Backbone as numpy.savetxt, mean C-alpha at the origin, in Angstrom:
# Nx Ny Nz CAx CAy CAz Cx Cy Cz
-2.49 -7.27 -1.86 -1.88 -6.92 -2.99 -1.10 -5.29 -2.86
-0.09 -5.93 -4.03 0.98 -5.13 -3.90 1.02 -4.01 -4.77
1.46 -2.49 -4.53 1.84 -1.79 -5.17 3.43 -1.82 -5.45
4.25 -2.41 -4.84 5.71 -2.83 -4.92 6.39 -3.15 -3.88
7.71 -3.53 -4.02 8.23 -4.83 -3.04 9.66 -4.10 -2.96
10.11 -3.90 -1.97 11.32 -3.81 -1.62 12.18 -3.84 -0.51
13.28 -4.16 0.02 13.71 -4.35 1.21 14.00 -2.86 2.23
13.75 -3.32 3.28 13.76 -2.43 4.46 14.71 -2.55 5.17
15.63 -1.15 5.85 16.51 -1.66 7.11 15.91 -3.14 8.21
16.86 -4.35 8.34 16.45 -4.94 8.83 16.89 -5.05 10.42
17.05 -3.82 10.82 17.31 -3.66 12.35 16.35 -3.73 13.34
14.93 -3.63 12.78 13.90 -3.49 13.45 13.13 -5.16 13.68
13.98 -5.75 12.40 12.83 -7.58 12.83 13.44 -8.03 14.41
14.71 -8.13 14.65 14.62 -8.72 15.94 13.78 -7.79 16.91
13.03 -6.95 16.83 12.52 -6.37 18.16 11.01 -6.38 17.70
10.61 -7.57 16.09 9.39 -7.40 16.06 8.08 -7.66 17.78
8.64 -8.98 18.07 8.23 -9.67 18.84 7.71 -8.92 20.16
8.33 -8.14 20.35 8.22 -7.11 21.58 7.64 -5.91 21.02
7.91 -5.89 19.86 7.11 -4.24 19.34 5.80 -4.58 19.01
5.26 -5.76 18.79 3.59 -5.65 18.28 2.90 -5.78 20.11
2.24 -4.98 20.56 1.80 -5.19 21.87 -0.10 -5.17 21.96
-0.31 -5.95 22.83 -1.89 -5.54 23.21 -2.72 -4.31 22.89
-3.79 -4.38 22.98 -4.43 -3.01 22.81 -4.87 -1.84 24.44
-4.60 -2.96 25.12 -5.04 -2.53 26.79 -3.61 -1.80 27.14
-3.62 -1.13 27.80 -2.37 -0.01 28.40 -1.81 -1.53 29.43
-2.75 -1.83 30.36 -2.39 -2.63 31.41 -1.59 -3.96 31.06
-1.94 -4.46 29.52 -1.66 -5.73 29.31 -0.12 -5.44 28.50
0.48 -4.20 28.27 1.58 -3.92 27.25 2.65 -4.65 28.54
3.83 -4.48 27.68 5.13 -5.53 27.88 5.98 -4.14 28.33
6.72 -4.40 28.57 7.56 -3.56 29.21 8.23 -2.22 27.92
8.09 -3.26 26.78 8.43 -2.15 25.28 7.57 -0.79 25.24
6.83 -0.90 25.93 5.28 -0.02 25.57 6.13 1.24 26.39
6.12 2.48 25.58 6.56 3.39 25.88 5.66 4.68 25.43
5.10 5.34 25.90 4.25 6.42 26.05 4.88 7.79 25.60
4.20 8.28 24.57 4.69 9.67 23.66 6.11 8.96 22.59
6.29 7.76 22.64 6.49 7.08 21.80 6.77 7.47 20.10
7.18 7.92 19.41 6.83 7.96 17.64 5.72 6.69 17.30
5.19 7.16 16.54 4.28 6.45 16.14 4.98 5.05 15.53
4.72 3.79 16.05 5.03 2.77 15.02 4.23 2.17 13.50
4.58 2.07 12.57 3.62 1.26 11.16 3.83 0.06 11.02
3.38 -0.90 11.22 3.36 -2.72 11.30 2.67 -2.86 10.10
3.80 -3.25 8.62 3.33 -3.67 7.77 4.19 -4.57 7.16
3.42 -5.73 6.09 4.59 -6.78 5.22 6.11 -5.86 4.70
6.77 -6.39 4.48 7.77 -5.88 3.49 7.72 -5.96 2.51
6.35 -5.02 1.77 6.04 -4.67 0.49 5.47 -3.55 0.68
5.03 -2.97 -0.67 4.61 -1.28 -0.36 3.12 -1.50 0.26
2.09 -2.24 -0.74 0.93 -2.47 -0.54 0.19 -1.05 0.11
-0.91 -1.51 0.81 -1.85 -0.65 1.72 -1.14 0.57 2.48
0.33 0.13 2.80 0.92 1.05 3.82 1.52 2.36 3.27
1.75 1.97 1.88 2.85 3.02 1.19 2.17 4.52 1.61
0.91 4.65 1.13 0.56 5.83 1.29 0.81 6.44 2.54
0.35 5.72 3.51 0.52 6.40 4.88 2.10 6.31 5.21
2.99 5.89 4.72 4.35 5.82 4.93 4.78 7.37 4.27
4.28 7.31 2.77 4.62 8.56 1.95 4.20 9.67 3.15
3.07 9.75 3.62 2.46 10.91 4.36 3.27 11.21 5.41
3.51 10.15 6.07 4.76 10.67 7.52 5.91 11.05 7.21
6.12 10.84 5.85 7.34 11.34 5.34 7.53 12.77 4.74
6.49 12.78 3.93 6.60 14.47 3.68 5.89 15.39 4.63
5.68 14.75 5.91 5.06 15.80 7.13 6.01 15.80 7.59
7.17 14.92 7.81 8.48 15.56 8.22 8.31 14.73 9.68
7.35 13.75 9.75 6.72 13.22 11.28 7.53 12.08 11.73
8.19 12.07 12.77 9.14 10.53 13.02 7.84 9.64 13.32
8.67 8.53 12.54 7.67 7.08 13.14 8.32 5.96 12.65
8.13 4.87 13.43 9.00 3.74 12.97 8.16 2.71 12.14
9.09 2.24 11.54 8.42 1.76 9.76 8.82 0.18 10.08
8.12 -0.60 10.69 8.28 -2.05 11.25 7.74 -3.20 10.08
8.57 -3.73 9.69 8.43 -4.78 8.60 8.29 -6.27 9.15
7.44 -6.56 9.17 6.52 -8.01 9.56 7.01 -9.03 8.54
7.82 -10.03 8.85 8.50 -11.33 7.99 6.87 -12.56 7.91
6.92 -13.55 7.44 5.84 -14.49 7.54 5.70 -15.30 8.74
7.17 -15.44 9.33 7.41 -16.15 10.75 6.80 -15.34 11.91
7.09 -13.80 11.62 6.60 -12.93 12.56 5.21 -12.90 12.47
4.51 -12.70 11.57 3.15 -12.72 11.21 2.59 -13.64 12.09
2.49 -14.74 12.01 2.04 -15.87 12.48 1.83 -15.76 14.05
3.05 -15.65 14.84 3.07 -14.80 16.13 2.07 -13.48 16.55
2.21 -13.01 15.66 1.91 -11.31 15.49 0.31 -11.27 15.38
-0.20 -12.09 14.57 -1.78 -11.88 13.98 -2.36 -11.90 15.30
-2.88 -12.58 16.35 -3.92 -12.88 16.91 -3.33 -11.49 18.10
-2.51 -10.44 17.86 -2.29 -9.53 18.80 -2.77 -8.00 18.08
-2.94 -8.42 17.08 -3.29 -7.17 15.82 -4.66 -7.14 15.90
-5.39 -5.83 15.91 -6.85 -5.41 15.88 -7.67 -6.26 14.62
-8.42 -7.07 14.87 -8.69 -7.85 13.69 -7.78 -8.40 13.08
-6.58 -9.23 13.46 -5.92 -9.96 12.82 -5.38 -9.23 11.40
-5.22 -7.73 11.35 -4.87 -7.56 10.30 -3.68 -6.39 10.24
-3.19 -6.35 9.56 -2.13 -4.77 9.02 -2.61 -4.40 7.99
-2.35 -2.83 7.47 -1.19 -2.35 8.92 -2.33 -2.19 10.20
-1.06 -1.96 11.02 -1.77 -1.29 12.44 -0.75 -0.24 12.94
-1.19 0.58 13.52 -0.31 2.10 13.51 -0.23 1.79 15.53
0.35 2.03 16.04 0.54 1.96 17.25 0.98 3.79 17.69
0.54 4.15 18.88 -0.08 5.36 19.21 -0.04 5.22 20.66
1.05 5.76 21.44 1.10 5.93 22.94 0.23 4.50 23.49
0.84 3.43 22.99 0.81 2.15 23.69 -0.69 1.65 22.72
-1.70 2.16 22.26 -2.53 1.55 21.60 -2.43 1.39 20.14
-3.01 0.44 19.40 -3.06 0.05 18.21 -4.13 0.61 17.69
-4.28 0.75 16.49 -5.37 1.13 15.58 -4.79 0.28 14.12
-6.32 0.15 13.54 -5.98 -0.46 12.43 -6.93 0.10 11.20
-7.00 -0.38 10.16 -7.73 0.03 8.91 -7.12 1.01 8.00
-6.47 0.53 7.21 -5.57 1.30 6.39 -5.96 3.19 6.23
-7.41 3.21 5.78 -7.64 4.61 5.47 -8.05 5.51 6.62
-8.40 4.41 8.02 -8.37 5.40 9.38 -6.98 6.08 9.72
-6.17 5.31 9.22 -4.56 5.50 9.50 -4.43 6.48 8.80
-4.54 6.25 7.32 -3.94 7.33 6.62 -4.51 8.71 6.99
-6.00 8.38 7.35 -6.66 9.84 7.79 -5.97 10.69 9.17
-5.52 9.55 9.89 -4.73 10.70 10.77 -3.66 10.89 10.68
-2.88 10.15 10.00 -1.19 10.70 9.72 -1.64 11.98 8.87
-2.73 12.21 8.00 -3.02 13.37 6.76 -3.24 14.51 7.76
-4.42 13.99 8.99 -4.15 15.26 9.97 -2.91 16.30 10.68
-2.34 14.93 10.88 -0.76 15.24 11.98 0.17 15.80 10.90
0.42 15.84 9.71 0.78 16.45 8.46 0.41 16.85 7.69
-0.79 17.53 7.95 -1.65 18.75 7.01 -1.71 18.29 5.68
-1.64 16.96 5.43 -2.16 16.44 4.11 -3.75 16.27 4.25
-4.64 16.19 5.15 -5.92 16.07 5.20 -6.86 17.47 5.62
-7.75 18.01 4.57 -8.08 19.27 5.25 -8.64 19.34 6.20
-8.88 20.40 6.61 -9.73 21.02 7.97 -11.40 21.21 6.93
-11.31 22.00 6.07 -12.35 22.16 5.31 -13.10 21.19 4.68
-14.63 21.22 5.65 -15.58 20.22 5.48 -15.79 19.50 3.42
-15.75 20.54 3.24 -16.01 20.01 1.41 -14.91 19.52 0.86
-13.81 20.33 1.35 -12.34 19.71 0.65 -12.27 18.53 1.41
-12.32 18.06 2.47 -12.26 16.76 2.91 -13.46 15.65 1.68
-14.45 16.03 1.82 -15.50 15.23 1.50 -14.64 14.57 -0.30
-14.16 15.72 -1.05 -13.06 15.35 -1.78 -12.54 14.62 -1.84
-11.52 14.50 -0.96 -10.42 13.47 -0.57 -10.91 12.59 -0.08
-11.75 12.26 0.52 -12.79 11.12 1.22 -13.21 10.37 -0.28
-13.36 11.05 -1.09 -14.56 10.42 -2.58 -13.57 9.95 -2.97
-12.32 10.35 -3.26 -10.91 10.30 -4.25 -10.19 8.85 -3.81
-10.06 8.51 -2.42 -9.88 7.51 -1.79 -10.97 6.24 -1.97
-12.18 6.68 -1.83 -13.02 5.34 -1.84 -13.07 5.15 -3.69
-13.22 5.62 -4.61 -12.46 5.56 -5.80 -11.48 4.51 -6.12
-10.34 5.10 -5.49 -9.43 4.30 -5.51 -9.22 2.94 -5.15
-10.11 2.85 -3.92 -10.06 1.75 -3.37 -10.74 0.65 -4.39
-11.95 1.42 -5.22 -13.09 0.71 -6.24 -11.93 0.12 -6.84
-11.09 1.23 -7.81 -9.99 0.17 -8.70 -9.21 -0.94 -8.23
-8.85 -0.52 -7.27 -7.60 -1.06 -6.86 -8.60 -2.69 -6.50
-9.60 -2.69 -5.72 -10.62 -4.47 -5.87 -10.48 -5.12 -6.87
-10.94 -4.05 -7.60 -11.77 -4.73 -9.33 -10.06 -5.43 -9.51
-9.15 -4.43 -9.31 -7.72 -5.57 -9.79 -7.54 -6.56 -9.34
-7.57 -6.20 -7.73 -7.04 -7.35 -7.12 -8.04 -8.68 -6.83
-9.08 -8.74 -7.57 -10.22 -9.65 -7.27 -9.45 -10.87 -8.64
-9.33 -10.13 -9.72 -8.41 -11.26 -10.62 -7.42 -12.16 -10.14
-6.52 -11.90 -8.66 -5.46 -12.58 -8.57 -6.31 -13.61 -7.59
-7.75 -14.10 -7.22 -8.51 -14.70 -6.60 -8.60 -16.11 -7.89
-8.28 -15.66 -9.00 -8.90 -16.61 -10.07 -7.38 -17.37 -10.46
-7.56 -18.28 -10.06 -6.42 -20.01 -10.01 -5.78 -20.02 -11.36
-7.14 -20.06 -12.00 -6.84 -20.58 -13.63 -6.14 -19.40 -14.53
-4.47 -19.82 -14.56 -4.35 -18.49 -15.53 -5.14 -17.91 -16.98
-5.67 -18.87 -17.18 -6.41 -18.47 -18.69 -7.30 -17.34 -18.05
-8.03 -17.56 -17.57 -9.08 -16.95 -16.85 -8.51 -15.76 -16.24
-7.98 -15.77 -15.51 -7.14 -14.55 -14.81 -6.70 -13.56 -15.62
-5.51 -14.10 -16.92 -5.37 -13.20 -17.65 -6.50 -12.54 -18.66
-8.00 -13.18 -18.78 -8.63 -12.84 -20.00 -9.81 -11.62 -18.63
-9.73 -12.01 -17.38 -10.16 -10.81 -16.50 -9.08 -9.52 -16.67
-8.18 -9.60 -16.85 -7.34 -8.74 -17.19 -7.48 -7.44 -18.06
-7.64 -8.59 -19.44 -7.52 -8.36 -20.31 -9.07 -7.54 -20.83
-10.08 -7.45 -19.59 -11.28 -7.01 -20.05 -11.21 -5.83 -19.04
-10.34 -5.96 -18.23 -10.32 -4.74 -17.22 -9.83 -3.56 -18.03
-8.46 -4.43 -18.51 -7.56 -2.99 -19.58 -8.30 -2.96 -20.75
-9.44 -3.24 -21.25 -10.29 -2.73 -22.59 -11.13 -1.73 -22.15
-11.65 -2.08 -21.21 -12.84 -1.30 -20.75 -12.98 -0.36 -19.21
-12.81 -1.19 -18.27 -13.33 -0.34 -17.16 -12.12 0.27 -17.02
-10.74 -0.28 -16.57 -9.79 0.70 -16.27 -9.49 1.81 -17.28
-9.80 2.01 -18.62 -9.75 3.47 -19.51 -10.92 4.35 -19.10
-12.17 3.68 -18.75 -12.95 4.61 -18.14 -13.09 4.96 -17.09
-12.19 4.22 -16.03 -12.19 4.80 -14.74 -10.98 5.88 -14.32
-10.13 5.20 -15.27 -8.86 6.40 -15.33 -8.92 7.39 -15.84
-10.03 7.57 -16.93 -10.41 8.85 -17.73 -11.53 9.63 -16.58
-12.20 9.31 -15.69 -12.79 10.00 -15.44 -11.99 10.61 -14.26
-10.92 10.28 -13.29 -10.06 10.50 -12.51 -8.94 11.36 -13.18
-8.88 11.21 -14.42 -8.06 12.26 -14.84 -8.58 13.24 -15.09
-9.71 13.66 -15.21 -10.62 14.83 -14.96 -10.16 15.80 -14.01
-10.51 15.06 -12.74 -10.26 15.45 -11.06 -9.25 15.83 -10.65
-7.71 15.58 -11.65 -6.77 15.94 -11.34 -6.19 17.18 -12.47
-6.99 18.19 -12.92 -6.64 18.63 -13.91 -5.91 20.20 -13.28
-6.00 20.45 -12.09 -5.58 21.42 -11.82 -4.20 21.18 -11.26
-3.63 19.96 -11.25 -2.78 19.11 -10.30 -2.67 18.30 -9.51
-3.18 18.66 -8.31 -2.99 17.38 -7.04 -4.80 18.02 -6.93
-5.36 17.38 -6.49 -6.90 16.73 -6.17 -7.44 18.32 -5.85
-6.92 18.88 -5.01 -7.40 20.15 -4.48 -6.63 21.34 -5.31
-6.02 21.20 -6.25 -5.10 22.07 -6.56 -3.84 22.60 -6.90
-3.24 23.11 -5.72 -1.58 23.49 -5.67 -1.45 22.70 -4.31
-2.34 22.36 -3.40 -2.29 21.69 -2.15 -2.32 20.17 -2.41
-1.25 19.19 -2.07 -1.38 17.96 -1.73 -1.97 17.60 -0.84
-2.55 16.17 -1.15 -3.61 15.45 -0.05 -3.30 14.00 0.38
-3.52 13.46 1.23 -3.50 11.68 1.27 -4.50 11.04 -0.15
-5.04 11.78 -0.70 -5.80 11.10 -1.69 -4.99 11.44 -3.12
-4.09 12.50 -2.85 -2.86 12.07 -4.27 -2.31 10.59 -3.80
-1.77 10.62 -2.95 -0.96 9.87 -2.35 -1.52 8.51 -2.51
-2.60 8.14 -2.62 -3.61 6.90 -2.94 -3.52 6.71 -3.83
-3.69 7.76 -5.05 -3.75 7.65 -6.60 -2.40 7.70 -7.14
-1.77 7.88 -6.31 -0.19 7.83 -6.76 0.21 6.36 -6.57
-0.28 5.75 -5.47 -0.07 3.97 -5.73 -0.86 3.34 -6.40
-1.80 3.65 -6.55 -3.00 2.92 -7.71 -2.48 2.71 -9.24
-1.58 3.98 -9.50 -1.44 4.12 -10.79 0.06 3.45 -10.94
0.94 3.42 -9.78 2.40 3.06 -10.05 2.17 1.52 -10.13
1.20 0.70 -9.70 0.86 -0.27 -9.54 0.65 -0.49 -10.82
-0.13 0.14 -11.60 -0.83 -0.39 -12.96 0.61 -0.41 -13.74
1.76 0.68 -13.46 2.43 0.38 -14.51 3.90 -0.08 -14.25
4.03 -1.36 -12.84 4.93 -2.09 -12.32 5.30 -2.91 -13.55
4.62 -3.44 -14.47 4.62 -4.94 -14.77 4.25 -6.23 -14.37
3.74 -5.80 -13.12 3.43 -7.02 -12.27 2.19 -7.69 -12.69
1.34 -6.50 -12.93 0.08 -7.06 -13.56 -0.16 -7.56 -14.96
0.31 -9.17 -15.14 0.03 -9.96 -16.73 -1.28 -9.20 -17.48
-1.15 -8.94 -18.67 -1.91 -8.59 -19.22 -2.59 -7.30 -19.29
-2.03 -6.79 -17.94 -2.63 -4.90 -18.36 -1.27 -4.03 -18.75
-1.30 -3.56 -20.07 -0.27 -2.77 -20.29 0.37 -1.84 -19.30
1.35 -2.01 -19.01 2.17 -0.79 -18.52 2.12 0.57 -18.86
1.64 0.95 -19.92 1.58 2.30 -20.90 0.01 2.63 -20.41
-0.85 2.01 -19.92 -2.26 1.99 -19.59 -2.57 3.36 -19.05
-1.85 4.16 -18.42 -1.75 5.56 -17.41 -1.35 6.50 -18.40
-0.32 6.08 -19.53 -0.08 7.23 -20.55 -0.36 8.20 -21.17
-1.59 7.47 -21.63 -2.83 8.57 -22.00 -3.55 9.30 -21.50
-3.24 9.67 -20.12 -3.98 10.72 -19.31 -3.14 11.15 -18.83
-2.58 12.90 -19.14 -1.81 13.33 -18.87 -2.07 14.16 -17.49
-3.17 14.12 -17.14 -3.21 14.86 -15.70 -2.47 13.64 -14.53
-2.77 12.27 -14.81 -2.11 11.60 -13.95 -0.67 11.20 -14.14
-0.43 11.19 -15.55 1.05 11.37 -15.34 1.74 12.48 -14.56
1.03 13.60 -15.22 1.54 14.68 -14.19 1.66 14.50 -12.87
0.32 14.16 -12.30 0.74 14.04 -10.69 1.63 13.15 -10.55
1.75 11.92 -11.12 3.13 10.84 -10.74 4.46 11.25 -10.72
4.81 12.67 -11.83 5.68 12.92 -12.02 6.09 13.93 -10.96
4.94 14.72 -10.31 4.85 15.84 -9.38 5.56 15.11 -7.76
4.91 13.99 -7.87 5.38 13.25 -6.40 6.39 12.24 -6.70
6.69 12.21 -7.69 8.23 11.14 -7.58 9.47 12.34 -7.88
8.91 13.72 -8.18 9.73 14.94 -8.00 9.61 15.41 -6.88
8.60 15.42 -5.89 8.81 15.72 -4.30 9.75 15.74 -3.41
10.54 16.92 -3.28 12.02 16.81 -2.71 11.50 16.36 -0.80
10.81 16.06 -0.39 10.50 15.86 0.77 10.64 13.98 0.62
10.50 13.76 -0.52 10.24 12.13 -0.52 11.75 11.98 -1.45
12.79 12.48 -1.62 13.55 12.53 -2.24 14.61 11.53 -2.01
14.89 11.48 -0.70 15.88 10.39 0.39 15.05 9.33 -0.06
14.02 9.31 0.92 12.81 7.71 0.54 13.51 7.19 -1.24
12.67 8.40 -1.91 13.05 7.17 -2.98 14.25 6.90 -3.30
15.11 7.55 -3.04 16.30 6.78 -3.38 17.13 6.16 -3.21
16.71 6.12 -1.69 17.07 4.64 -1.36 16.46 3.05 -1.69
15.34 3.58 -2.40 14.69 2.22 -2.53 14.34 2.06 -4.04
14.54 2.61 -4.84 14.34 2.77 -6.43 15.40 1.95 -6.96
16.66 1.71 -6.13 17.54 0.49 -6.86 17.49 -0.54 -6.25
16.16 -0.79 -5.62 15.86 -2.37 -5.35 15.08 -3.16 -6.70
15.06 -4.26 -7.22 14.25 -4.74 -8.16 13.23 -5.48 -7.13
11.90 -4.83 -8.04 10.77 -5.22 -7.31 10.36 -6.44 -7.51
10.27 -6.94 -8.59 9.67 -8.29 -9.34 10.85 -9.43 -8.15
11.89 -9.10 -7.69 12.41 -9.75 -6.86 12.18 -9.94 -5.38
11.60 -8.97 -4.98 10.99 -8.68 -3.90 9.76 -9.25 -3.79
8.93 -9.03 -5.03 7.56 -9.74 -4.80 7.61 -11.02 -4.90
8.52 -11.89 -5.59 9.03 -13.25 -5.50 9.07 -13.85 -4.18
9.88 -13.22 -3.76 10.94 -13.30 -2.25 9.19 -13.15 -0.99
8.64 -12.41 -1.30 7.30 -12.25 -0.75 6.27 -13.05 -0.66
6.30 -13.85 -2.15 5.20 -14.61 -2.21 5.53 -16.20 -1.68
7.00 -16.18 -1.75 7.39 -17.29 -1.36 7.37 -17.75 0.04
7.61 -16.42 0.69 7.56 -16.52 2.01 6.31 -17.00 2.54
5.03 -16.24 1.86 3.52 -16.35 2.45 3.10 -17.44 1.45
3.87 -18.40 1.37 2.98 -19.79 0.14 2.18 -20.24 0.95
2.06 -20.36 1.92 0.95 -21.34 2.41 -0.36 -20.44 2.63
0.02 -19.22 2.73 -1.65 -18.52 2.88 -1.80 -17.69 1.70
-1.15 -17.20 1.26 -1.26 -16.26 -0.36 -2.65 -17.12 -1.24
-3.27 -16.04 -2.33 -3.96 -16.50 -3.04 -3.11 -17.21 -4.11
-3.59 -18.11 -4.82 -2.81 -19.20 -5.77 -2.67 -18.44 -7.10
-3.74 -17.39 -7.10 -3.20 -16.52 -8.54 -2.43 -15.45 -8.29
-1.91 -14.77 -7.15 -0.83 -14.25 -6.84 0.22 -14.99 -7.02
0.36 -16.26 -6.20 1.68 -17.18 -6.44 2.30 -17.39 -7.88
0.69 -17.55 -8.76 1.18 -17.77 -10.44 1.68 -16.67 -11.37
1.40 -15.50 -10.73 1.79 -14.06 -11.40 3.06 -14.13 -11.06
3.90 -14.30 -9.78 5.16 -13.71 -9.19 5.89 -15.24 -9.64
5.29 -16.00 -10.20 6.44 -17.53 -10.59 7.03 -17.06 -11.95
6.54 -16.01 -12.73 6.87 -15.38 -13.15 7.90 -14.47 -13.52
9.22 -14.85 -14.13 10.47 -14.27 -13.93 10.39 -13.16 -15.23
9.34 -12.45 -14.94 9.51 -11.26 -15.66 10.33 -10.03 -14.80
11.08 -9.14 -15.79 11.40 -7.80 -15.63 10.59 -6.60 -16.24
11.34 -5.54 -15.81 10.60 -4.44 -16.22 11.58 -3.26 -15.89
11.42 -2.31 -16.95 12.11 -1.11 -16.78 12.39 -0.43 -15.37
13.39 -0.19 -15.10 14.01 0.48 -13.89 13.38 2.12 -14.02
13.40 2.50 -15.09 11.83 3.97 -14.89 10.45 3.38 -15.08
9.96 2.39 -14.61 8.86 2.32 -13.91 8.78 2.17 -12.51
10.28 2.14 -12.07 10.21 1.91 -10.56 10.08 3.23 -9.87
9.03 3.32 -9.25 8.39 4.86 -8.80 7.69 4.84 -7.03
7.13 4.11 -7.04 6.55 3.73 -5.78 7.16 2.87 -5.10
7.84 3.39 -3.63 9.07 2.86 -2.94 7.94 2.40 -1.41
9.38 1.52 -0.87 8.95 1.25 0.89 10.29 1.37 1.60
10.44 2.16 2.31 11.21 2.21 3.66 10.98 2.50 4.56
11.14 3.20 5.62 10.90 3.84 6.77 11.94 5.47 7.53
11.55 5.78 8.07 11.83 6.85 8.77 13.02 6.51 9.92
12.76 5.74 10.33 13.54 5.02 11.92 13.99 3.62 10.84
13.66 3.09 10.00 14.48 2.10 9.39 15.59 2.82 8.65
4.03 -1.51 1.02 4.35 -1.24 0.96 4.37 -2.16 1.48
-3.69 -4.98 -3.46 -4.25 -5.96 -3.14 -4.64 -6.03 -2.90
-6.23 -4.39 0.32 -6.36 -4.36 0.87 -6.95 -4.34 1.50
-6.47 -5.22 2.84 -5.58 -4.41 1.82 -4.32 -5.51 1.65
-3.94 -6.04 1.90 -2.96 -6.90 1.26 -3.77 -8.25 1.43
-3.58 -8.70 0.38 -4.53 -10.04 0.16 -3.17 -11.50 0.63
-2.70 -11.12 1.59 -1.61 -12.11 1.76 -1.70 -13.10 2.93
-0.72 -12.73 3.23 -0.53 -13.66 4.89 -1.80 -13.64 6.07
-2.11 -14.63 5.99 -2.97 -14.83 7.43 -3.59 -14.09 8.52
-4.55 -13.33 7.73 -5.87 -12.25 8.48 -7.18 -11.56 7.59
-8.08 -11.96 7.83 -8.79 -11.27 7.11 -9.15 -10.12 6.97
-9.59 -9.73 5.82 -9.44 -8.15 5.01 -10.06 -7.27 5.17
-10.58 -6.10 4.90 -11.59 -5.26 5.13 -12.15 -5.37 3.73
-13.56 -5.04 3.50 -13.98 -5.27 2.28 -13.44 -4.16 1.31
-12.75 -3.26 1.37 -12.16 -2.05 0.07 -11.06 -2.58 -0.48
-10.71 -1.90 -1.21 -9.39 -1.88 -2.33 -9.06 -3.44 -2.69
-7.93 -3.81 -2.01 -7.20 -4.66 -2.59 -7.70 -5.87 -1.84
-8.76 -6.35 -1.33 -8.76 -7.40 -0.70 -9.63 -8.36 -1.30
-9.56 -9.41 -1.64 -10.52 -10.47 -2.04 -11.58 -10.80 -1.56
-12.69 -11.02 -2.14 -14.39 -11.54 -1.51 -14.11 -12.74 -0.48
-13.36 -13.58 -0.94 -13.15 -14.23 -0.19 -11.81 -14.25 0.80
-12.15 -14.13 2.11 -10.85 -13.89 2.81 -10.11 -14.82 2.91
-8.31 -14.17 2.28 -7.24 -15.48 2.74 -7.30 -15.43 4.04
-6.34 -16.19 4.81 -6.15 -16.56 5.85 -4.90 -15.56 6.24
-4.34 -14.72 5.48 -3.39 -13.93 5.91 -3.65 -12.47 5.17
-4.12 -11.67 5.78 -4.17 -10.44 4.40 -4.00 -9.23 5.74
-4.08 -8.07 4.87 -4.11 -6.95 5.57 -5.13 -5.96 5.63
-5.82 -4.86 6.19 -6.72 -4.16 5.97 -6.60 -3.04 5.21
């Protein structure tokens, strides 16, 4: 599933076949470098990996943001844990599952609380965001356009306003934990931006506008000084064009409903472009796209597509 689509620095693409490494250290090739900055592998979209990327940038922790193309994914898939992305490489070992990676990066960057009860609050919100994303993503499995749009309208008329209203109350003090940003804020930011992009036909781009705490959260993150350079690089890109390219590249494994959505040449206002994707060295799930099964949370279809992310 997508939150946003942007181009990335292509300088890493020639390295991908050598950067994706087997899990066991003794099987690593010569490109494995212990104590090297972490490498985050994902497709050239925002999707599930984007909150992780944002956490890296906010924490100022150096990492490599490796974007995987459709052709590369066919080769790399068997070497990835559970045949899924995103994958994080740390000290020559590979780790998968979006929320596990997000929590790890959150701990590295002080965006995941040490206090156990605060951690429960953060985990709770991440789970709720996953629930909402999954409900939206389920509509992408419907290949009949009329039925898919009807499902979206039903979400927009009932489930989404109800859930957004409850989530809105949790952000009444600013960030979820008050004055402290956490990975839960970044996860919510991704979900809210996805709703506002205009990519989800039949879900109004204004659906978040009536929830002041949520629009306030988006404004705070969009104005976050530590993300200013990151956002500046990517906000000039047209996400719908990146979406169309992604769908075209992965057309042999992507869900038909998704293909249908992005064959629509719609455009939307640049001021809706907030959620970005780039890297510090050079984003659904988790993404129900290319060749692999996905974990059963947020943006994964119940029936796994051949290529997808965790």
